[in-house]
Each structure stands twice: as structure tokens, then as C-alpha cells.
DRENLUM-885756 format. One line per 2 residues: for each residue y negated, z, x negated of C-alpha. Coordinates in Angstrom, 3 decimals. Layout:
N
Y,Z,X  ...
END
This chain:
293
-100.741,100.433,-104.890  -101.395,97.404,-107.152
-104.375,95.152,-107.748  -105.977,92.878,-110.310
-104.550,90.356,-112.740  -100.812,90.889,-113.098
-98.965,88.431,-115.354  -95.489,87.312,-114.402
-94.351,87.568,-117.992  -92.467,84.809,-119.752
-89.346,85.965,-121.601  -89.570,84.773,-125.215
-86.415,83.295,-126.727  -85.630,82.509,-130.337
-82.417,80.760,-131.414  -81.063,81.207,-127.893
-81.547,84.973,-127.691  -84.164,87.299,-126.237
-86.945,87.632,-128.828  -87.653,91.334,-128.431
-90.259,91.514,-131.195  -92.330,88.704,-129.646
-91.996,90.248,-126.198  -93.313,93.583,-127.454
-96.310,91.784,-128.966  -96.848,89.948,-125.681
-96.833,93.223,-123.729  -99.346,94.815,-126.096
-101.622,91.773,-126.007  -101.547,91.631,-122.205
-102.577,95.269,-121.899  -105.284,94.948,-124.558
-106.684,91.913,-122.731  -107.065,93.761,-119.429
-103.967,92.995,-117.348  -103.598,95.683,-114.678
-99.784,95.635,-114.394  -96.844,93.654,-115.790
-93.950,91.820,-114.145  -90.889,91.209,-116.338
-87.880,89.226,-115.089  -89.615,87.243,-112.382
-89.321,83.481,-111.935  -91.533,82.844,-114.970
-89.330,85.249,-116.921  -86.323,82.961,-116.327
-84.455,85.790,-114.639  -81.965,83.331,-113.161
-80.723,82.455,-116.662  -80.449,86.041,-117.929
-77.216,88.000,-117.906  -77.485,91.382,-116.206
-77.436,93.048,-119.620  -80.320,90.858,-120.818
-82.184,91.326,-117.537  -82.026,95.088,-117.885
-82.956,95.020,-121.563  -86.098,92.959,-120.844
-87.154,95.457,-118.162  -86.386,98.379,-120.466
-88.375,96.928,-123.383  -91.345,96.120,-121.151
-91.504,99.680,-119.790  -90.965,101.183,-123.214
-93.696,99.061,-124.828  -96.171,99.529,-121.966
-95.677,103.277,-122.468  -97.434,104.214,-119.237
-100.618,102.269,-120.023  -100.106,100.019,-116.989
-97.445,100.024,-114.257  -94.434,97.731,-114.551
-93.185,95.873,-111.478  -89.660,94.914,-112.477
-88.153,91.700,-111.172  -85.143,92.897,-109.187
-84.459,89.981,-106.868  -81.080,88.381,-106.321
-79.313,86.308,-103.711  -76.616,88.993,-103.864
-77.821,92.147,-102.122  -75.564,94.405,-104.183
-76.805,92.899,-107.441  -80.392,93.499,-106.298
-79.443,97.145,-105.707  -78.023,97.253,-109.238
-81.276,95.907,-110.696  -83.421,98.292,-108.640
-81.340,101.312,-109.557  -81.628,100.448,-113.239
-85.375,99.729,-113.011  -86.010,103.036,-111.272
-84.105,104.931,-113.959  -86.001,103.031,-116.684
-89.360,104.035,-115.219  -90.569,101.009,-113.281
-93.318,101.545,-110.696  -91.774,99.076,-108.223
-89.272,96.270,-107.884  -90.278,92.683,-107.104
-87.641,91.439,-104.667  -87.528,87.756,-103.822
-86.030,86.413,-100.616  -82.358,85.626,-101.287
-82.154,82.035,-102.513  -79.454,79.413,-101.899
-77.758,81.499,-99.164  -80.535,80.563,-96.694
-80.309,83.751,-94.583  -81.869,83.902,-91.125
-84.828,86.189,-90.431  -82.292,88.728,-89.179
-80.469,88.360,-92.481  -83.699,88.928,-94.411
-84.393,92.083,-92.427  -80.847,93.293,-93.103
-81.142,92.492,-96.829  -84.464,94.248,-97.405
-83.471,97.130,-95.109  -80.366,97.694,-97.226
-82.503,97.768,-100.379  -84.949,100.200,-98.784
-82.177,102.504,-97.562  -79.986,102.442,-100.663
-82.550,102.638,-103.471  -85.649,104.749,-104.073
-87.805,102.270,-106.018  -90.858,100.965,-104.094
-90.421,97.341,-103.057  -92.818,94.417,-103.502
-91.643,91.582,-101.273  -91.737,88.148,-102.902
-92.043,85.123,-100.640  -91.727,81.767,-102.401
-90.100,79.331,-99.945  -90.593,76.340,-102.269
-87.901,77.904,-104.478  -85.797,79.947,-102.064
-85.951,77.554,-99.047  -86.006,80.631,-96.797
-89.456,81.774,-95.698  -90.155,85.468,-95.038
-92.056,84.865,-91.827  -95.102,86.940,-90.883
-93.294,88.754,-88.090  -90.498,89.682,-90.508
-92.951,91.087,-93.058  -94.681,93.139,-90.364
-91.374,94.430,-88.992  -90.111,95.448,-92.446
-93.309,97.205,-93.508  -93.551,99.069,-90.202
-89.902,100.087,-90.524  -90.290,101.263,-94.145
-94.013,102.010,-94.679  -93.371,104.236,-97.678
-90.844,101.938,-99.315  -92.228,98.409,-98.892
-95.624,98.683,-100.544  -96.840,95.134,-101.211
-96.114,91.428,-100.984  -96.466,88.595,-103.457
-96.983,85.555,-101.276  -96.462,82.139,-102.841
-96.127,80.247,-99.563  -99.471,78.506,-100.101
-100.499,79.440,-96.555  -103.764,81.384,-96.733
-103.675,82.227,-93.026  -100.902,84.696,-93.834
-103.361,87.104,-95.435  -105.144,87.525,-92.106
-101.858,87.490,-90.164  -100.553,90.376,-92.281
-103.854,92.247,-91.906  -103.708,91.860,-88.143
-100.120,93.088,-87.968  -100.408,95.862,-90.538
-102.965,98.218,-92.006  -105.771,96.394,-93.783
-104.845,98.519,-96.797  -101.455,96.811,-97.163
-101.385,95.338,-100.668  -101.303,91.541,-100.655
-101.037,89.697,-103.963  -101.359,85.949,-104.394
-98.437,84.118,-105.912  -100.430,80.887,-106.272
-102.982,80.944,-109.090  -104.927,78.001,-107.673
-105.414,79.952,-104.408  -106.312,83.251,-106.080
-110.016,83.028,-105.154  -109.641,82.257,-101.425
-106.672,84.632,-101.147  -108.861,87.483,-102.370
-111.715,86.402,-100.129  -109.334,86.676,-97.168
-108.315,90.224,-98.121  -105.950,89.973,-101.083
-105.990,92.474,-103.949  -105.178,90.218,-106.910
-102.426,87.959,-108.164  -99.067,88.016,-109.866
-100.041,85.171,-112.117  -98.461,82.573,-114.392
-101.793,81.598,-115.969  -102.457,85.221,-116.958
-99.677,84.871,-119.542  -101.980,82.637,-121.578
-105.461,83.666,-120.397  -105.179,87.385,-119.610
-108.780,88.287,-120.472  -110.246,85.441,-118.406
-107.960,86.264,-115.474  -108.863,89.959,-115.634
-112.567,89.071,-115.806  -112.126,86.700,-112.867
-110.479,89.392,-110.746  -113.174,91.911,-111.696
-115.859,89.465,-110.562  -114.129,88.902,-107.222
-113.684,92.629,-106.672  -117.369,93.228,-107.437
-118.355,90.474,-104.960  -119.914,88.490,-107.794
-118.901,85.187,-106.261  -121.053,82.995,-108.471
-119.403,84.422,-111.591  -115.967,84.268,-109.958
-116.446,80.581,-109.126  -117.594,79.865,-112.675
-114.487,81.519,-114.100  -112.294,79.817,-111.501
-113.660,76.448,-112.658  -112.696,77.309,-116.244
-109.197,78.359,-115.240  -108.423,75.810,-112.540
-107.034,72.989,-114.744  -104.824,75.567,-116.460
-103.411,76.719,-113.101  -102.156,73.200,-112.456
-101.096,72.517,-116.042  -98.724,75.500,-115.832
-96.716,73.460,-113.304  -97.076,70.031,-114.900
-93.350,70.256,-115.690  -90.532,72.561,-114.620
-91.730,76.146,-115.032  -91.793,78.023,-117.353
-91.681,75.206,-119.933  -95.459,74.527,-119.761
-96.480,78.193,-119.974  -94.138,78.772,-122.904
-95.620,75.761,-124.660  -99.100,77.133,-123.902
-98.180,80.529,-125.352  -96.916,78.846,-128.519
-100.289,77.100,-128.836  -102.215,80.363,-128.436
-99.919,82.502,-130.648  -97.940,81.671,-133.768
-95.438,84.450,-133.092  -93.969,83.034,-129.882
-91.673,80.023,-129.559  -91.726,77.546,-126.638
-87.933,77.850,-126.217  -86.495,77.734,-122.697
-82.951,77.936,-121.360  -80.987,75.243,-119.579
-81.304,73.839,-117.007  -85.007,73.990,-117.960
-85.888,71.767,-120.921  -88.940,71.632,-123.169
-92.217,70.498,-121.633  -92.656,66.734,-121.633
-95.293,64.949,-123.698  -97.431,64.447,-120.587
-97.137,68.136,-119.726  -98.059,69.203,-123.250
-101.107,66.931,-123.111  -102.170,68.479,-119.785
-101.716,71.988,-121.183  -103.683,71.198,-124.348
-106.560,69.734,-122.338  -106.573,72.715,-119.957
-106.533,75.216,-122.828  -109.492,73.409,-124.400
-111.324,73.355,-121.056  -110.820,77.108,-120.734
-112.006,77.673,-124.304  -108.682,79.117,-125.431
-108.044,76.702,-128.314
END
């Protein structure tokens, strides 16, 4: 259902509020640069610091500005199942193509609890679901057997997974347990190349916020089996992948965006603080290495 370079969009702030004008420019730029879909209100979008009203407005603006040019996968995750339903219901009404639903964080549900959570979403909403597994943030891991069980139970509702576990063997494990056509998207930019080689379809990317054209070109090269070109582009992007996490995310990517564009501020919300001097240095060097500044 999805493939290619899909940025997990940062949410611009200015003077403490959602900077809608900058966000609209960011959406337009991403589409012009070749991004194949957009993800508002994910981790990089600081969804955990947005009120529900802000969360829904960001999704609404993204869909409105994209205007059908690319699909929008709205961040709908929550550690409260009913709040996730609320987000998914709104996103469906607004015109999203799917909802990105992270494993409930902090609660630390069992695998049975994960199955119950995602089953409830599948049975009480109509928006297609992209599972999001990022155990480094949620503590709870959506294990391979759980993914297989959920997709087999709801084949028309659970359409993809963003896997940020860092375990590349999962691509093959999912392929063995499910149809080889099941859409697997990398959630780790630095593993984008091997993830695709193992059977992935693309990435929901942090780096693509700042280097959308390079990321789209990279994915196109992988898809065309032009491995030499893909490796060359990967070498250009690789320092940037790590620089994006040289401090608490999304502070580095917001700093990077402010270096690339004069219409976006590096502002973040507490408990995230501005990127450190060392992080800014790493970002600047990576942007230069990639030829972006």
C-alpha cells in the first residue's frame, strides 16, 4: 500500500504555538522533492507534547495541504486505546490514507494486551492501520508472532508495519509468516539499505525531513536494483542519519531544518530542549557532507 521515502514530519513551532504557515511550506517542499507519502504527528512530530486539538489540527493541515498529491499516514498512536480510537476516527474523517499506531508506551502491555489493543482499533475504526514497533521508546516489543497473528486476523485492516526495532531478521520473519507482499517499512534510517535488500518497501524517515530529494533518489535506486548508486547515496546520507539522533529527537532535525530553510524555527517543546553545541556541530558537518549546505 505504501513505499518509498516517507518523512516523519517535524511539527514546526513558533513562540510556543504550532507554526501552520511553516508546516504548509514543509508539506509542499516535501512533495516537490519526491516524498511518496507524509506522516504527521509521529514521534518526530512531537505528538506526545501536542494537545488533542493541536494533534488533530496538524493532521488536518497536512491532508489539506497535500491535497491528494501523496497519501497521508496520520500518527494516531496512544497508550490509551480509546484516545487512539479518537485520533483514528478524526484522521479517517479528515481524509488520511492510514493511521500509524505505535505500541502503547509506559503501560508495558503483554503480547496478549497488544493483540487486544490493536484488535480493538481494527474492530472499532475503519482507517487502515500501520503498526509501529519502536521498543527503544515504548519498552514493549511487538514480537514477530504478534505481528503475524494480527495481520492474519485483520488482513484488510492492518496493511503495513514501520519497524524500528533495529533487528533486520524481522523482515524475513514477517515474510515467512505472511504474504511477501506485506508492506514493511524501515523505521531506522541507518538500516534503510539492508532493510530494503531483505524485502522492505521503503522507510518512514527522520532524515527525509531535511534531505527529501536525496532520500527519494536513494529509494528509487534501491527499487531499480541500482546498488552501486544506492550505496553512493547511502554514503552521502549516512552521517546525517546519525546526526539526527546526536541529541534528543527531534531537536537535531529541527535545527537541521532551520539551517536548510529560513522560514522554519528550531523550536522544540519541553521536556525536549534545543540541540546541544556538539549536536549542532554534528548536524552541520553531516549537512555539508551530504551537500545540503
